[in-house]
N, C-alpha and C positions, 0 to 999 in steps of 0.2 A: 600492446593491449588491443583486443579486437574492436572493430567498429560496430556501431549500432545501425540497424536497418531503418532508413528514413520512413516516416509516416506516409502512407498512401494518400496522395492528394485528393482522391475521391472521397475520403472521410472528412475533409474540411468543408463542411456544408456552408452554403451561402444563402442568405435570405433575399427577400425582395426589398425594394425601396421602402424605408420606414419600418422594416421588420428584420433587423440584422440578426445573424446567428453567431454563436460562440466560435464556430470554425473560422469566421472572418478575422478574428483577433489573433489567431495562432501564428506565431513565427516559428518556422521549421528550422531546426538546427540548434547549435549551442547557445547558451544564455549570453546575450550581448550586454555589455556594461551600459548602464543608464548614462546618457550624455547630456541631458538637459534637466533643469529643475523640475519640469513637469513630469519627466520620466522617473526621476528619483522619488517623486511623491507617490508613485504607483506601487502596488503590490506586485512582486515578481515571483512567478511560479513556473516550475519546470515539470513537464510530464515525461516519465520514463516507463517503458513497458518491459516486462520479462515474459517472452512468449515461449514458455517451457512448462510442461506439466509432468515431467518424468518423476519429480519428487512425489507427486500424487500417486502415480501408478506403481512406483517402488513400494509405497505403503499399502498397496492393495486397493486404492481408490479408483474411481471412474475417470477416464481420460476426458479431455475437452478444454481444460483451463488454458492451454497454450494459445487458444483463439480468443481468450478473454480480453487482452489489451486492445485488439482491433475492434471488438464489439462494444466495449466500453467507450472507446473514442467515437464510434459511429453515433451512439445515442447522445453522448456528451456534446459533441460539436454541432448536433442538430438543435440543441437548446438555444433559447434566445439569450441575448446579453442582459436581460432582466427588465421587467416592466417598471421597476423603480430605478433603473440606471445602475444596477448593482455592479456591473463589470466595467464601468467607465474608468475605474482606477486600476485596471489590471494589465500587466504585461505577461503574456502567456507564451511560453516556449515549449515546443514538442521536440524532444531529442531523438525520438524513435524507440525502437525495440532492440533489446538484446535477444537474439535468436540462437537456436542450437547449431546453425550452419556457420562453418568457418568462413572468414573472409579469404580473398585470394592470397593476401600476404601471410595469413596463418597457414594456409594450405602449403605454401612454399616452405615454411619453417617446420611443418609437422613431419616428423620422421616417418610416421605411419601412413601419411597421406589420407588419413581418415577425414571425411568431410564434416563430421559432427563434433561439436564442442562437448566436453564433459559438463556435468552439472557444476562441478567446481570451477570450470572456466567461465561458464555463464555467470555464476555468482561473482567471480572476480571482476568481470567486465562491468556488471551492474554496480558493484560496490564503487568502482572508480568513477563511473558516470554520475552516481549520486554524490560522491565526495566533490567532484569537480563542479557540479551544478550548485551545491551548497556554498562552495568556496567563491562562486561568482555572485553570491548574494541572493540566490533564489530559495524559496521553499519548494519542496519536492513532493509530487504526487506519484507514487509508484503503482503501476497497474499490473496485476498478476493474471495468469500464472499461479502455480502452486504456492502455498504459504511459506514453503522453504525459501522463497525469494526474499522474505522479510529479513533473513540472515544478512543478505547482501545490502539491503537498504539501511538496516540499523548499524551494520559495520561501517558503511560509507559515512553515515552521520557521525559516528564515534571518531572516525579517522579525520573528519573535518574539524573536530574540536581540538583544543590544546590538550596535551597529555594529562593534565591534572583535572580536566573537566569531565563531567559525568552525564549520562543519559538515563532518563527514566521513560519507559515505554508503557503504554496501555494496550493490552491485547483484547479487543472486543471479539469474542469467539465462544463457541460452545465447547471448544477443546483447548487444553493447556498448551499443546504443541511444544512439549519439553522432552520428547522421547530421545533416548540415545540413538546413535546411528545403528541401523539394522545390520546385524552380523558384524558389528564393529567398524564398518566402513561405508555403508550405503546410506546416502542422504534420502530422507523422505520428507513429505510435507509436514510431518509432525515433529521435526527436529530443530526449527530455526532458533528459538529463544534459548534453548540449552547450548547450542553451538556459540551463540553470541556471548553468553555468560562464561563459558569455558575459555573463550579467547580473551575477553576484556575484563573478567573478574569483577572487582569492586567498582569499576567504572560504569557498570550496567545493572539496572534493576528493572523490574517489570511488575505490573498489576494485571492479574488475570480477571477479566470483567465479563460476566455473563456465562460462566462455566456451567455445564449441565453434567452432573455426576454420572448419568447413565452412559455418557459418551467418553468417559475417561477412566483409565486404570488407576488404582490406588497408588501404585508406584510413582506415576507421574505427578499426581496431586501432592504426594508426600515430598517429592523432590523439589517442587516449586516452593512449598512452604518451608523446606529446609534452607532455602536461599533467603528467607525472610520476605518472600513475595506474597502479598495478599491474594487469596483465591476466593473471588466473590461470586457466589452461585447466583444464577438467574432468579431462582425462587426467593432467595434472601433479599436480592436487590429490589424486588417488587414490594417488599414490606415498607420501605421508606420512599419509594418512588425512583424509578430507574434513572430519569434524567437528572434528578437532584443528586443521586449518588455518583453519576458520571462527573458532573461539575465539581463535586467534592474531591474526587480522585484526581481530577485535572489540577486543581489548586494544590493538592499535596505534591503532585509530581513537579509542578513548576517551582514550588518552594524547595524541593529536595535536590533538584538536579540543574545542570547548566542548560540542558536542552531536553525536549520531549518529543517522542514519536507516538503516533496513534495508528494502530494496525486494525483495520476493519476486515475480518473474514466474513464474507457474505453468508456463510452457513450459520452465522449467529442469528440471522433473521429467520422467522417462521417460514416453513417450506411453501406455504400458500403464496407468499410474496417473493420467495427466492428459491424456486425449484431447480435452477440451473447451477448447482454446485455438486461437488463429488459426494458429499455426505449431508443431504438435506435433513433438517430437524423439524418434526411436527410442531414443536413449540419453539419460541425464540422471541427476539426483539421484533417490534413492529417497524414498518418503514418510517413512521413519524419519529420513533426513538432513534433510529439510525441517523436520520437527518439532523436531529438535535445534537448527537455526538459530533457529527461532521462540522456543524456550525460552531459548536463550542471549541473544537480544535482549531478551526480557522480564525476564531476571534482571539486566540492566545498566541502572541508572537513567539513564545518559546517553543511552540509546536513547529518544528522545522520539517517534519515529514509526516505524510499520510499515506498508508498502504491501503489499497482496495484489492482484495485478493480472492482468488478461486472462483471467478465467474467462468462458467463452462458453457458456452453457447450451444453445443450440440445437445445438451441436457435441459435447455432453457425454454420451456413452453411459453410461447408468445413473447419471448424476449423480456420477460418480467424481471429477471435478475440483472441483466445488463442495464435496463432502464433504471432499476433501483440503484445500482452502483454509480451510474452516471449522475443521477440526481443527488446522491450523497456528495460526489465530487463538486457538483455545481454549488451546493450549499457551503462547502468548505471554501471555494473560491470567492463566493459572495461575502462571506464573513471575513476572509483575508483582506478584501478590499476595504473593509470598514475598520480593520484593526489599527 
């Protein structure tokens, strides 16, 4: 299995005396077992990136999300450890990125000598990294990359569970992302949840949260509903209050499944706050609502995985989308420390 590319040390920001930054808490490399009672009392979280946006471009979207993991880290690790001491109970590991470039060992074994991993290879490496981190007792935050990477993270979580255990995911997104493979074989960013369902069958279920019908074909909506998955439109969610409805869905998910994953596609947020995505939406969730979803996810220990997907820095005016995604992760981490 291929190696992950280690996080660039320049991203691990350090503060001044009395003003520590989250980058100072990061331990680079695999999740280390807690050795003391004090460590065992802390929340353990692993960061993994997928620096690949070929799924986006395969689907006709705008390139740029391959740079998302780096930019999300840059803003996340600049943030403080919390004015209320929020991160004092955190053990944070950064395993690095799965990239499209083959390692030296892979190059030796590759008959073609091609230096680029396929999307399938990238997903397989990410899946194993997620499975290993979860097996070491960490909760995982996956940084994208195209949303097709959620296939790898959700598959990794399912592989970490016992064969009889189940996963329920919540996809916070304007799009259902249940398309079939293009031309029968080509992975796009719109395919992740259908691929997981086809592989794991009844062990996997999903809630589509915040869907905007003008951005979805009827065939995809019908397919999701045929699986018994709720398709909750943004306009309908607003009738009862978005944050209340998310909390309700999270309760249903934790009651129904052995583990829960929450996937945040940043194009679910209004374009004024999240311009740096492949498919920005004029309407969408507010930053406040996104942060409330992240906090709710962090507060629930059954939520083993948080995806933050499709941040595309070249399209991101003023770094607004990267800062938004980083703040969502910070809220997840803070809540995880209190859970």
